[in-house]
BAMI-702504 format. One record per atom (N, C-alpha, C): residue number from 1; residue in one letter; x, y, z. Coordinates in Angstrom, 1 decimal. Atoms other than C-alpha are relative to their C-alpha. Layout:
% BAMI-702504
<site><seq>NUM</seq><type>a</type><u>X</u><v>Y</v><w>Z</w></site>
...
% end
This chain:
% BAMI-702504
<site><seq>1</seq><type>m</type><u>-1.2</u><v>1.0</v><w>1.7</w></site>
<site><seq>1</seq><type>m</type><u>-12.4</u><v>30.1</v><w>-13.3</w></site>
<site><seq>1</seq><type>m</type><u>-1.2</u><v>-0.1</v><w>-0.5</w></site>
<site><seq>2</seq><type>n</type><u>0.5</u><v>0.1</v><w>1.0</w></site>
<site><seq>2</seq><type>n</type><u>-15.4</u><v>29.8</v><w>-15.7</w></site>
<site><seq>2</seq><type>n</type><u>-0.3</u><v>-1.6</v><w>0.4</w></site>
<site><seq>3</seq><type>g</type><u>-0.1</u><v>1.6</v><w>-0.3</w></site>
<site><seq>3</seq><type>g</type><u>-16.3</u><v>26.4</v><w>-13.9</w></site>
<site><seq>3</seq><type>g</type><u>0.9</u><v>-0.7</v><w>-0.3</w></site>
<site><seq>4</seq><type>a</type><u>-1.4</u><v>0.7</v><w>0.0</w></site>
<site><seq>4</seq><type>a</type><u>-12.7</u><v>25.0</v><w>-14.4</w></site>
<site><seq>4</seq><type>a</type><u>0.0</u><v>-1.2</v><w>1.6</w></site>
<site><seq>5</seq><type>i</type><u>-0.2</u><v>0.5</v><w>-0.8</w></site>
<site><seq>5</seq><type>i</type><u>-12.1</u><v>22.7</v><w>-11.7</w></site>
<site><seq>5</seq><type>i</type><u>1.7</u><v>0.1</v><w>0.0</w></site>
<site><seq>6</seq><type>s</type><u>-1.2</u><v>0.4</v><w>0.1</w></site>
<site><seq>6</seq><type>s</type><u>-8.6</u><v>22.7</v><w>-10.3</w></site>
<site><seq>6</seq><type>s</type><u>0.3</u><v>-1.0</v><w>1.1</w></site>
<site><seq>7</seq><type>w</type><u>-0.1</u><v>1.1</v><w>-1.0</w></site>
<site><seq>7</seq><type>w</type><u>-7.0</u><v>20.2</v><w>-8.4</w></site>
<site><seq>7</seq><type>w</type><u>1.8</u><v>0.5</v><w>0.8</w></site>
<site><seq>8</seq><type>a</type><u>-1.5</u><v>-0.4</v><w>-0.9</w></site>
<site><seq>8</seq><type>a</type><u>-4.0</u><v>20.6</v><w>-5.4</w></site>
<site><seq>8</seq><type>a</type><u>-0.2</u><v>-1.4</v><w>0.7</w></site>
<site><seq>9</seq><type>v</type><u>-1.2</u><v>1.1</v><w>-0.5</w></site>
<site><seq>9</seq><type>v</type><u>-2.0</u><v>17.6</v><w>-4.6</w></site>
<site><seq>9</seq><type>v</type><u>0.5</u><v>0.5</v><w>1.6</w></site>
<site><seq>10</seq><type>l</type><u>-0.9</u><v>0.2</v><w>-0.8</w></site>
<site><seq>10</seq><type>l</type><u>-1.1</u><v>17.3</v><w>-1.3</w></site>
<site><seq>10</seq><type>l</type><u>0.5</u><v>-1.0</v><w>0.8</w></site>
<site><seq>11</seq><type>s</type><u>-1.2</u><v>0.9</v><w>0.2</w></site>
<site><seq>11</seq><type>s</type><u>1.4</u><v>15.2</v><w>-0.2</w></site>
<site><seq>11</seq><type>s</type><u>0.5</u><v>0.4</v><w>1.4</w></site>
<site><seq>12</seq><type>f</type><u>-0.3</u><v>-0.5</v><w>-1.5</w></site>
<site><seq>12</seq><type>f</type><u>1.6</u><v>14.2</v><w>3.5</w></site>
<site><seq>12</seq><type>f</type><u>1.5</u><v>-0.8</v><w>-0.1</w></site>
<site><seq>13</seq><type>y</type><u>-0.9</u><v>1.1</v><w>-0.1</w></site>
<site><seq>13</seq><type>y</type><u>4.5</u><v>11.7</v><w>2.9</w></site>
<site><seq>13</seq><type>y</type><u>1.6</u><v>1.1</v><w>-1.3</w></site>
<site><seq>14</seq><type>p</type><u>-0.4</u><v>-0.7</v><w>0.9</w></site>
<site><seq>14</seq><type>p</type><u>7.2</u><v>14.3</v><w>0.8</w></site>
<site><seq>14</seq><type>p</type><u>1.1</u><v>-0.4</v><w>-0.5</w></site>
<site><seq>15</seq><type>d</type><u>-0.9</u><v>0.6</v><w>0.1</w></site>
<site><seq>15</seq><type>d</type><u>9.9</u><v>12.5</v><w>1.2</w></site>
<site><seq>15</seq><type>d</type><u>-0.1</u><v>-1.3</v><w>-1.1</w></site>
<site><seq>16</seq><type>m</type><u>0.2</u><v>0.9</v><w>1.1</w></site>
<site><seq>16</seq><type>m</type><u>8.4</u><v>10.0</v><w>-1.6</w></site>
<site><seq>16</seq><type>m</type><u>-0.2</u><v>-0.4</v><w>-0.8</w></site>
<site><seq>17</seq><type>n</type><u>-0.4</u><v>-0.4</v><w>1.3</w></site>
<site><seq>17</seq><type>n</type><u>9.8</u><v>10.6</v><w>-4.3</w></site>
<site><seq>17</seq><type>n</type><u>-0.2</u><v>-1.8</v><w>-1.0</w></site>
<site><seq>18</seq><type>k</type><u>-0.5</u><v>1.2</v><w>0.7</w></site>
<site><seq>18</seq><type>k</type><u>10.2</u><v>6.6</v><w>-5.5</w></site>
<site><seq>18</seq><type>k</type><u>-1.8</u><v>-0.1</v><w>-0.6</w></site>
<site><seq>19</seq><type>s</type><u>1.4</u><v>0.2</v><w>1.2</w></site>
<site><seq>19</seq><type>s</type><u>7.4</u><v>6.0</v><w>-8.2</w></site>
<site><seq>19</seq><type>s</type><u>-0.5</u><v>-1.6</v><w>-0.3</w></site>
<site><seq>20</seq><type>y</type><u>0.6</u><v>1.6</v><w>0.9</w></site>
<site><seq>20</seq><type>y</type><u>5.3</u><v>2.8</v><w>-8.2</w></site>
<site><seq>20</seq><type>y</type><u>-1.0</u><v>-0.8</v><w>-0.4</w></site>
<site><seq>21</seq><type>k</type><u>0.9</u><v>0.2</v><w>0.7</w></site>
<site><seq>21</seq><type>k</type><u>3.6</u><v>0.9</v><w>-10.5</w></site>
<site><seq>21</seq><type>k</type><u>-1.0</u><v>-1.7</v><w>0.5</w></site>
<site><seq>22</seq><type>a</type><u>-0.3</u><v>1.1</v><w>0.4</w></site>
<site><seq>22</seq><type>a</type><u>2.2</u><v>-2.5</v><w>-11.1</w></site>
<site><seq>22</seq><type>a</type><u>-0.9</u><v>0.0</v><w>-1.0</w></site>
<site><seq>23</seq><type>e</type><u>0.3</u><v>0.1</v><w>1.2</w></site>
<site><seq>23</seq><type>e</type><u>1.7</u><v>-3.8</v><w>-14.0</w></site>
<site><seq>23</seq><type>e</type><u>-0.7</u><v>-1.7</v><w>-0.1</w></site>
<site><seq>24</seq><type>g</type><u>0.6</u><v>1.2</v><w>-0.1</w></site>
<site><seq>24</seq><type>g</type><u>-0.3</u><v>-7.1</v><w>-14.6</w></site>
<site><seq>24</seq><type>g</type><u>-0.7</u><v>-0.3</v><w>-0.7</w></site>
<site><seq>25</seq><type>e</type><u>1.0</u><v>-0.2</v><w>1.1</w></site>
<site><seq>25</seq><type>e</type><u>-2.7</u><v>-8.5</v><w>-16.8</w></site>
<site><seq>25</seq><type>e</type><u>-0.9</u><v>-1.1</v><w>0.8</w></site>
<site><seq>26</seq><type>v</type><u>0.9</u><v>0.6</v><w>-0.6</w></site>
<site><seq>26</seq><type>v</type><u>-6.1</u><v>-9.5</v><w>-15.7</w></site>
<site><seq>26</seq><type>v</type><u>-1.0</u><v>-0.5</v><w>-1.5</w></site>
<site><seq>27</seq><type>r</type><u>0.6</u><v>0.4</v><w>1.1</w></site>
<site><seq>27</seq><type>r</type><u>-8.4</u><v>-11.0</v><w>-17.9</w></site>
<site><seq>27</seq><type>r</type><u>0.8</u><v>-0.3</v><w>-1.4</w></site>
<site><seq>28</seq><type>g</type><u>0.0</u><v>0.3</v><w>1.6</w></site>
<site><seq>28</seq><type>g</type><u>-6.3</u><v>-11.5</v><w>-21.0</w></site>
<site><seq>28</seq><type>g</type><u>0.8</u><v>1.8</v><w>-0.6</w></site>
<site><seq>29</seq><type>e</type><u>-0.3</u><v>-1.4</v><w>0.5</w></site>
<site><seq>29</seq><type>e</type><u>-5.6</u><v>-7.9</v><w>-20.7</w></site>
<site><seq>29</seq><type>e</type><u>0.8</u><v>0.7</v><w>0.9</w></site>
<site><seq>30</seq><type>a</type><u>-0.8</u><v>-1.2</v><w>-1.0</w></site>
<site><seq>30</seq><type>a</type><u>-3.3</u><v>-5.4</v><w>-19.8</w></site>
<site><seq>30</seq><type>a</type><u>0.2</u><v>1.5</v><w>1.5</w></site>
<site><seq>31</seq><type>t</type><u>1.3</u><v>-0.9</v><w>0.0</w></site>
<site><seq>31</seq><type>t</type><u>-3.7</u><v>-3.2</v><w>-17.4</w></site>
<site><seq>31</seq><type>t</type><u>1.4</u><v>1.1</v><w>1.5</w></site>
<site><seq>32</seq><type>e</type><u>-1.4</u><v>-0.9</v><w>-0.7</w></site>
<site><seq>32</seq><type>e</type><u>-1.4</u><v>-1.1</v><w>-14.9</w></site>
<site><seq>32</seq><type>e</type><u>-1.0</u><v>0.7</v><w>0.5</w></site>
<site><seq>33</seq><type>k</type><u>-0.1</u><v>-1.1</v><w>-1.1</w></site>
<site><seq>33</seq><type>k</type><u>-2.0</u><v>1.2</v><w>-11.5</w></site>
<site><seq>33</seq><type>k</type><u>0.6</u><v>0.8</v><w>0.6</w></site>
<site><seq>34</seq><type>s</type><u>-0.6</u><v>-0.9</v><w>-0.9</w></site>
<site><seq>34</seq><type>s</type><u>-1.2</u><v>4.0</v><w>-9.7</w></site>
<site><seq>34</seq><type>s</type><u>-0.5</u><v>0.2</v><w>1.6</w></site>
<site><seq>35</seq><type>l</type><u>-0.3</u><v>0.0</v><w>-1.5</w></site>
<site><seq>35</seq><type>l</type><u>-1.3</u><v>4.6</v><w>-6.2</w></site>
<site><seq>35</seq><type>l</type><u>0.1</u><v>1.2</v><w>0.8</w></site>
<site><seq>36</seq><type>n</type><u>0.7</u><v>-0.7</v><w>-0.9</w></site>
<site><seq>36</seq><type>n</type><u>-2.5</u><v>6.5</v><w>-3.6</w></site>
<site><seq>36</seq><type>n</type><u>1.5</u><v>0.3</v><w>1.2</w></site>
<site><seq>37</seq><type>d</type><u>-1.3</u><v>-0.5</v><w>-1.0</w></site>
<site><seq>37</seq><type>d</type><u>-0.2</u><v>8.2</v><w>-0.8</w></site>
<site><seq>37</seq><type>d</type><u>-0.5</u><v>-1.0</v><w>0.4</w></site>
<site><seq>38</seq><type>t</type><u>-0.7</u><v>1.2</v><w>-1.2</w></site>
<site><seq>38</seq><type>t</type><u>-1.5</u><v>5.7</v><w>1.8</w></site>
<site><seq>38</seq><type>t</type><u>0.9</u><v>-1.1</v><w>-0.6</w></site>
<site><seq>39</seq><type>e</type><u>-0.1</u><v>1.1</v><w>1.0</w></site>
<site><seq>39</seq><type>e</type><u>-0.5</u><v>2.8</v><w>-0.8</w></site>
<site><seq>39</seq><type>e</type><u>1.9</u><v>0.3</v><w>0.1</w></site>
<site><seq>40</seq><type>r</type><u>-1.7</u><v>0.0</v><w>0.5</w></site>
<site><seq>40</seq><type>r</type><u>3.2</u><v>4.3</v><w>-1.8</w></site>
<site><seq>40</seq><type>r</type><u>-0.2</u><v>0.0</v><w>1.7</w></site>
<site><seq>41</seq><type>a</type><u>-0.8</u><v>-0.6</v><w>-1.3</w></site>
<site><seq>41</seq><type>a</type><u>3.5</u><v>5.5</v><w>2.2</w></site>
<site><seq>41</seq><type>a</type><u>0.1</u><v>-1.8</v><w>0.6</w></site>
<site><seq>42</seq><type>i</type><u>-0.4</u><v>2.0</v><w>-0.7</w></site>
<site><seq>42</seq><type>i</type><u>2.5</u><v>1.5</v><w>3.4</w></site>
<site><seq>42</seq><type>i</type><u>1.5</u><v>-0.2</v><w>-0.6</w></site>
<site><seq>43</seq><type>l</type><u>-1.2</u><v>0.6</v><w>0.8</w></site>
<site><seq>43</seq><type>l</type><u>5.7</u><v>0.6</v><w>0.5</w></site>
<site><seq>43</seq><type>l</type><u>0.7</u><v>0.9</v><w>0.6</w></site>
<site><seq>44</seq><type>k</type><u>-0.8</u><v>-0.6</v><w>-0.6</w></site>
<site><seq>44</seq><type>k</type><u>8.1</u><v>3.4</v><w>1.8</w></site>
<site><seq>44</seq><type>k</type><u>0.6</u><v>-0.6</v><w>1.5</w></site>
<site><seq>45</seq><type>l</type><u>0.3</u><v>1.0</v><w>-1.5</w></site>
<site><seq>45</seq><type>l</type><u>7.6</u><v>1.7</v><w>5.5</w></site>
<site><seq>45</seq><type>l</type><u>0.5</u><v>-1.2</v><w>-0.4</w></site>
<site><seq>46</seq><type>l</type><u>-0.5</u><v>1.4</v><w>0.6</w></site>
<site><seq>46</seq><type>l</type><u>8.3</u><v>-1.5</v><w>4.1</w></site>
<site><seq>46</seq><type>l</type><u>1.4</u><v>-0.4</v><w>-0.5</w></site>
<site><seq>47</seq><type>e</type><u>-0.9</u><v>0.3</v><w>0.7</w></site>
<site><seq>47</seq><type>e</type><u>10.9</u><v>-0.6</v><w>2.2</w></site>
<site><seq>47</seq><type>e</type><u>1.2</u><v>-0.6</v><w>1.7</w></site>
<site><seq>48</seq><type>k</type><u>-1.4</u><v>0.3</v><w>-1.5</w></site>
<site><seq>48</seq><type>k</type><u>12.9</u><v>-0.8</v><w>6.0</w></site>
<site><seq>48</seq><type>k</type><u>-0.2</u><v>-1.1</v><w>0.9</w></site>
<site><seq>49</seq><type>g</type><u>0.1</u><v>1.9</v><w>-0.5</w></site>
<site><seq>49</seq><type>g</type><u>11.4</u><v>-4.6</v><w>6.8</w></site>
<site><seq>49</seq><type>g</type><u>-1.4</u><v>0.2</v><w>0.5</w></site>
<site><seq>50</seq><type>p</type><u>1.0</u><v>0.7</v><w>-0.4</w></site>
<site><seq>50</seq><type>p</type><u>8.6</u><v>-6.8</v><w>7.8</w></site>
<site><seq>50</seq><type>p</type><u>-0.8</u><v>0.8</v><w>1.0</w></site>
<site><seq>51</seq><type>s</type><u>0.4</u><v>-0.3</v><w>-1.3</w></site>
<site><seq>51</seq><type>s</type><u>5.9</u><v>-4.7</v><w>10.1</w></site>
<site><seq>51</seq><type>s</type><u>-1.4</u><v>-1.2</v><w>-0.7</w></site>
<site><seq>52</seq><type>s</type><u>1.0</u><v>0.8</v><w>-0.1</w></site>
<site><seq>52</seq><type>s</type><u>2.9</u><v>-6.1</v><w>10.9</w></site>
<site><seq>52</seq><type>s</type><u>-1.1</u><v>0.9</v><w>0.1</w></site>
<site><seq>53</seq><type>a</type><u>1.2</u><v>-0.5</v><w>0.9</w></site>
<site><seq>53</seq><type>a</type><u>-0.6</u><v>-4.7</v><w>9.6</w></site>
<site><seq>53</seq><type>a</type><u>-0.5</u><v>1.2</v><w>1.6</w></site>
<site><seq>54</seq><type>e</type><u>-0.6</u><v>-1.4</v><w>-0.9</w></site>
<site><seq>54</seq><type>e</type><u>-0.3</u><v>-2.6</v><w>13.7</w></site>
<site><seq>54</seq><type>e</type><u>0.9</u><v>0.5</v><w>0.1</w></site>
<site><seq>55</seq><type>e</type><u>-2.0</u><v>-1.0</v><w>0.1</w></site>
<site><seq>55</seq><type>e</type><u>3.2</u><v>-1.3</v><w>13.6</w></site>
<site><seq>55</seq><type>e</type><u>-0.5</u><v>0.6</v><w>-1.6</w></site>
<site><seq>56</seq><type>l</type><u>0.6</u><v>-0.9</v><w>0.9</w></site>
<site><seq>56</seq><type>l</type><u>1.6</u><v>0.1</v><w>10.1</w></site>
<site><seq>56</seq><type>l</type><u>-0.5</u><v>1.0</v><w>0.8</w></site>
<site><seq>57</seq><type>a</type><u>1.1</u><v>-1.1</v><w>-1.1</w></site>
<site><seq>57</seq><type>a</type><u>-1.0</u><v>1.6</v><w>11.7</w></site>
<site><seq>57</seq><type>a</type><u>0.2</u><v>1.2</v><w>0.3</w></site>
<site><seq>58</seq><type>n</type><u>-0.7</u><v>-0.9</v><w>-0.8</w></site>
<site><seq>58</seq><type>n</type><u>0.4</u><v>3.1</v><w>13.7</w></site>
<site><seq>58</seq><type>n</type><u>1.4</u><v>0.8</v><w>-0.3</w></site>
<site><seq>59</seq><type>e</type><u>-1.1</u><v>-1.1</v><w>1.0</w></site>
<site><seq>59</seq><type>e</type><u>3.5</u><v>5.0</v><w>11.5</w></site>
<site><seq>59</seq><type>e</type><u>-0.8</u><v>0.6</v><w>-0.8</w></site>
<site><seq>60</seq><type>l</type><u>0.0</u><v>-1.0</v><w>1.2</w></site>
<site><seq>60</seq><type>l</type><u>1.3</u><v>6.0</v><w>9.4</w></site>
<site><seq>60</seq><type>l</type><u>-1.1</u><v>1.3</v><w>1.2</w></site>
<site><seq>61</seq><type>g</type><u>0.3</u><v>-1.1</v><w>-1.2</w></site>
<site><seq>61</seq><type>g</type><u>-0.7</u><v>7.9</v><w>13.0</w></site>
<site><seq>61</seq><type>g</type><u>-1.5</u><v>-0.1</v><w>-0.1</w></site>
<site><seq>62</seq><type>l</type><u>1.8</u><v>-0.3</v><w>0.4</w></site>
<site><seq>62</seq><type>l</type><u>-3.8</u><v>6.5</v><w>12.4</w></site>
<site><seq>62</seq><type>l</type><u>-0.2</u><v>-0.9</v><w>1.7</w></site>
<site><seq>63</seq><type>k</type><u>0.7</u><v>0.5</v><w>-1.5</w></site>
<site><seq>63</seq><type>k</type><u>-6.1</u><v>4.8</v><w>15.9</w></site>
<site><seq>63</seq><type>k</type><u>0.3</u><v>-1.2</v><w>0.1</w></site>
<site><seq>64</seq><type>s</type><u>-0.1</u><v>2.2</v><w>0.1</w></site>
<site><seq>64</seq><type>s</type><u>-6.7</u><v>0.8</v><w>14.6</w></site>
<site><seq>64</seq><type>s</type><u>0.2</u><v>0.5</v><w>-1.1</w></site>
<site><seq>65</seq><type>r</type><u>-0.1</u><v>0.2</v><w>1.6</w></site>
<site><seq>65</seq><type>r</type><u>-6.7</u><v>-0.2</v><w>11.1</w></site>
<site><seq>65</seq><type>r</type><u>-1.7</u><v>-0.2</v><w>0.4</w></site>
<site><seq>66</seq><type>s</type><u>0.9</u><v>-0.4</v><w>0.6</w></site>
<site><seq>66</seq><type>s</type><u>-10.1</u><v>1.3</v><w>9.8</w></site>
<site><seq>66</seq><type>s</type><u>-0.2</u><v>-0.9</v><w>-1.6</w></site>
<site><seq>67</seq><type>g</type><u>0.4</u><v>0.9</v><w>1.2</w></site>
<site><seq>67</seq><type>g</type><u>-11.5</u><v>-0.7</v><w>6.9</w></site>
<site><seq>67</seq><type>g</type><u>0.7</u><v>0.1</v><w>-1.4</w></site>
<site><seq>68</seq><type>f</type><u>-0.8</u><v>-0.1</v><w>0.8</w></site>
<site><seq>68</seq><type>f</type><u>-9.8</u><v>1.1</v><w>4.4</w></site>
<site><seq>68</seq><type>f</type><u>0.8</u><v>-0.2</v><w>0.3</w></site>
<site><seq>69</seq><type>f</type><u>-1.6</u><v>0.8</v><w>-0.6</w></site>
<site><seq>69</seq><type>f</type><u>-6.6</u><v>0.4</v><w>5.6</w></site>
<site><seq>69</seq><type>f</type><u>0.4</u><v>-1.5</v><w>-0.4</w></site>
<site><seq>70</seq><type>t</type><u>0.2</u><v>1.1</v><w>0.4</w></site>
<site><seq>70</seq><type>t</type><u>-7.4</u><v>-3.0</v><w>5.4</w></site>
<site><seq>70</seq><type>t</type><u>-0.4</u><v>-0.5</v><w>-1.0</w></site>
<site><seq>71</seq><type>r</type><u>0.2</u><v>-0.1</v><w>1.2</w></site>
<site><seq>71</seq><type>r</type><u>-8.6</u><v>-2.7</v><w>2.0</w></site>
<site><seq>71</seq><type>r</type><u>1.0</u><v>0.6</v><w>-0.6</w></site>
<site><seq>72</seq><type>t</type><u>-0.4</u><v>-0.6</v><w>0.8</w></site>
<site><seq>72</seq><type>t</type><u>-5.9</u><v>-1.1</v><w>0.7</w></site>
<site><seq>72</seq><type>t</type><u>1.3</u><v>-1.0</v><w>0.9</w></site>
<site><seq>73</seq><type>l</type><u>-1.1</u><v>1.1</v><w>0.3</w></site>
<site><seq>73</seq><type>l</type><u>-3.5</u><v>-3.8</v><w>2.1</w></site>
<site><seq>73</seq><type>l</type><u>-0.6</u><v>-1.3</v><w>-0.8</w></site>
<site><seq>74</seq><type>r</type><u>0.8</u><v>1.3</v><w>1.0</w></site>
<site><seq>74</seq><type>r</type><u>-5.5</u><v>-6.4</v><w>0.6</w></site>
<site><seq>74</seq><type>r</type><u>0.6</u><v>0.1</v><w>-1.4</w></site>
<site><seq>75</seq><type>g</type><u>-0.5</u><v>-0.3</v><w>1.0</w></site>
<site><seq>75</seq><type>g</type><u>-5.1</u><v>-4.7</v><w>-2.4</w></site>
<site><seq>75</seq><type>g</type><u>1.5</u><v>0.1</v><w>-0.6</w></site>
<site><seq>76</seq><type>l</type><u>-1.7</u><v>0.3</v><w>0.2</w></site>
<site><seq>76</seq><type>l</type><u>-1.4</u><v>-4.3</v><w>-2.3</w></site>
<site><seq>76</seq><type>l</type><u>0.4</u><v>-1.4</v><w>-0.2</w></site>
<site><seq>77</seq><type>m</type><u>0.6</u><v>1.6</v><w>0.2</w></site>
<site><seq>77</seq><type>m</type><u>-1.7</u><v>-8.1</v><w>-1.8</w></site>
<site><seq>77</seq><type>m</type><u>0.3</u><v>-0.5</v><w>-1.3</w></site>
<site><seq>78</seq><type>k</type><u>-0.1</u><v>0.8</v><w>1.2</w></site>
<site><seq>78</seq><type>k</type><u>-3.0</u><v>-9.0</v><w>-5.1</w></site>
<site><seq>78</seq><type>k</type><u>0.3</u><v>1.1</v><w>-0.5</w></site>
<site><seq>79</seq><type>d</type><u>-0.6</u><v>-0.4</v><w>1.1</w></site>
<site><seq>79</seq><type>d</type><u>-1.4</u><v>-6.8</v><w>-6.7</w></site>
<site><seq>79</seq><type>d</type><u>1.6</u><v>-0.3</v><w>-0.1</w></site>
<site><seq>80</seq><type>g</type><u>-1.6</u><v>1.0</v><w>-0.2</w></site>
<site><seq>80</seq><type>g</type><u>2.1</u><v>-8.4</v><w>-6.0</w></site>
<site><seq>80</seq><type>g</type><u>0.8</u><v>1.1</v><w>0.4</w></site>
<site><seq>81</seq><type>f</type><u>-0.6</u><v>-0.9</v><w>-0.3</w></site>
<site><seq>81</seq><type>f</type><u>3.2</u><v>-5.5</v><w>-4.3</w></site>
<site><seq>81</seq><type>f</type><u>1.2</u><v>-0.9</v><w>1.4</w></site>
<site><seq>82</seq><type>i</type><u>-0.3</u><v>0.5</v><w>-1.6</w></site>
<site><seq>82</seq><type>i</type><u>3.4</u><v>-7.1</v><w>-0.7</w></site>
<site><seq>82</seq><type>i</type><u>-0.5</u><v>-1.4</v><w>0.5</w></site>
<site><seq>83</seq><type>e</type><u>0.1</u><v>1.5</v><w>-1.0</w></site>
<site><seq>83</seq><type>e</type><u>3.2</u><v>-10.3</v><w>1.0</w></site>
<site><seq>83</seq><type>e</type><u>-0.1</u><v>-0.2</v><w>1.2</w></site>
<site><seq>84</seq><type>y</type><u>0.2</u><v>-0.1</v><w>-1.2</w></site>
<site><seq>84</seq><type>y</type><u>2.6</u><v>-12.1</v><w>4.0</w></site>
<site><seq>84</seq><type>y</type><u>1.6</u><v>-0.4</v><w>0.4</w></site>
<site><seq>85</seq><type>k</type><u>-2.0</u><v>0.7</v><w>-0.5</w></site>
<site><seq>85</seq><type>k</type><u>6.4</u><v>-13.4</v><w>5.7</w></site>
<site><seq>85</seq><type>k</type><u>-0.7</u><v>-1.5</v><w>0.7</w></site>
<site><seq>86</seq><type>y</type><u>0.8</u><v>0.8</v><w>-0.4</w></site>
<site><seq>86</seq><type>y</type><u>3.9</u><v>-15.9</v><w>6.8</w></site>
<site><seq>86</seq><type>y</type><u>-0.8</u><v>-0.9</v><w>-1.0</w></site>
<site><seq>87</seq><type>p</type><u>1.2</u><v>-0.5</v><w>1.0</w></site>
<site><seq>87</seq><type>p</type><u>2.0</u><v>-16.6</v><w>3.8</w></site>
<site><seq>87</seq><type>p</type><u>-0.6</u><v>-2.0</v><w>-0.5</w></site>
<site><seq>88</seq><type>e</type><u>0.7</u><v>1.5</v><w>0.3</w></site>
<site><seq>88</seq><type>e</type><u>1.3</u><v>-21.1</v><w>4.0</w></site>
<site><seq>88</seq><type>e</type><u>-0.9</u><v>0.3</v><w>1.4</w></site>
<site><seq>89</seq><type>s</type><u>0.6</u><v>0.1</v><w>-1.3</w></site>
<site><seq>89</seq><type>s</type><u>-0.3</u><v>-19.4</v><w>7.7</w></site>
<site><seq>89</seq><type>s</type><u>-0.3</u><v>1.2</v><w>0.2</w></site>
<site><seq>90</seq><type>p</type><u>0.3</u><v>-1.4</v><w>0.1</w></site>
<site><seq>90</seq><type>p</type><u>-2.1</u><v>-16.0</v><w>7.3</w></site>
<site><seq>90</seq><type>p</type><u>0.2</u><v>0.8</v><w>1.7</w></site>
<site><seq>91</seq><type>k</type><u>-0.1</u><v>-0.2</v><w>-1.7</w></site>
<site><seq>91</seq><type>k</type><u>-3.0</u><v>-16.1</v><w>10.9</w></site>
<site><seq>91</seq><type>k</type><u>1.2</u><v>0.3</v><w>0.9</w></site>
<site><seq>92</seq><type>h</type><u>-1.4</u><v>0.0</v><w>-0.5</w></site>
<site><seq>92</seq><type>h</type><u>0.6</u><v>-16.8</v><w>12.4</w></site>
<site><seq>92</seq><type>h</type><u>0.0</u><v>0.5</v><w>0.9</w></site>
<site><seq>93</seq><type>p</type><u>0.1</u><v>-1.3</v><w>-1.2</w></site>
<site><seq>93</seq><type>p</type><u>0.6</u><v>-15.0</v><w>15.8</w></site>
<site><seq>93</seq><type>p</type><u>1.0</u><v>1.3</v><w>0.3</w></site>
<site><seq>94</seq><type>d</type><u>-0.9</u><v>-0.8</v><w>0.3</w></site>
<site><seq>94</seq><type>d</type><u>3.9</u><v>-13.2</v><w>14.3</w></site>
<site><seq>94</seq><type>d</type><u>-0.1</u><v>0.6</v><w>-1.1</w></site>
<site><seq>95</seq><type>q</type><u>0.3</u><v>-0.6</v><w>1.5</w></site>
<site><seq>95</seq><type>q</type><u>2.5</u><v>-12.2</v><w>10.9</w></site>
<site><seq>95</seq><type>q</type><u>0.5</u><v>1.0</v><w>0.0</w></site>
<site><seq>96</seq><type>k</type><u>-0.8</u><v>-1.3</v><w>0.7</w></site>
<site><seq>96</seq><type>k</type><u>4.2</u><v>-9.4</v><w>8.8</w></site>
<site><seq>96</seq><type>k</type><u>0.3</u><v>0.3</v><w>-0.8</w></site>
<site><seq>97</seq><type>y</type><u>-0.3</u><v>-0.6</v><w>2.3</w></site>
<site><seq>97</seq><type>y</type><u>4.2</u><v>-7.7</v><w>5.4</w></site>
<site><seq>97</seq><type>y</type><u>1.3</u><v>0.1</v><w>-0.5</w></site>
<site><seq>98</seq><type>r</type><u>-1.8</u><v>-0.9</v><w>0.0</w></site>
<site><seq>98</seq><type>r</type><u>7.0</u><v>-7.1</v><w>3.8</w></site>
<site><seq>98</seq><type>r</type><u>0.1</u><v>0.0</v><w>-1.8</w></site>
<site><seq>99</seq><type>l</type><u>0.3</u><v>0.0</v><w>1.7</w></site>
<site><seq>99</seq><type>l</type><u>7.7</u><v>-6.2</v><w>-0.1</w></site>
<site><seq>99</seq><type>l</type><u>0.0</u><v>-1.3</v><w>-0.4</w></site>
<site><seq>100</seq><type>s</type><u>-0.4</u><v>0.7</v><w>0.9</w></site>
<site><seq>100</seq><type>s</type><u>7.4</u><v>-9.3</v><w>-2.8</w></site>
<site><seq>100</seq><type>s</type><u>0.9</u><v>0.0</v><w>-0.3</w></site>
<site><seq>101</seq><type>s</type><u>-2.2</u><v>0.6</v><w>0.6</w></site>
<site><seq>101</seq><type>s</type><u>10.8</u><v>-10.9</v><w>-3.7</w></site>
<site><seq>101</seq><type>s</type><u>-0.2</u><v>-0.1</v><w>-1.5</w></site>
% end
């Protein structure tokens, strides 16, 4: 291969053809973000309706909510893709995530 790097992209969710992009402003500069497979999978699941973090983790086949998973949810919230069902009460016992309106 003459030192060239080849990449293979594996899709664990082949039905996820929908393209998601975040566009916004950070410090006055336009930004755009590409989403990873986990982020796209979470958005796909939330298209069906609100889900708790535990429900999302189970649907993704995770045994528990890892640090990566939690950071992924926070990033999606920060970028405006998802929001809390009860934004005024983040620790609400029935808290769920939903797609931003």
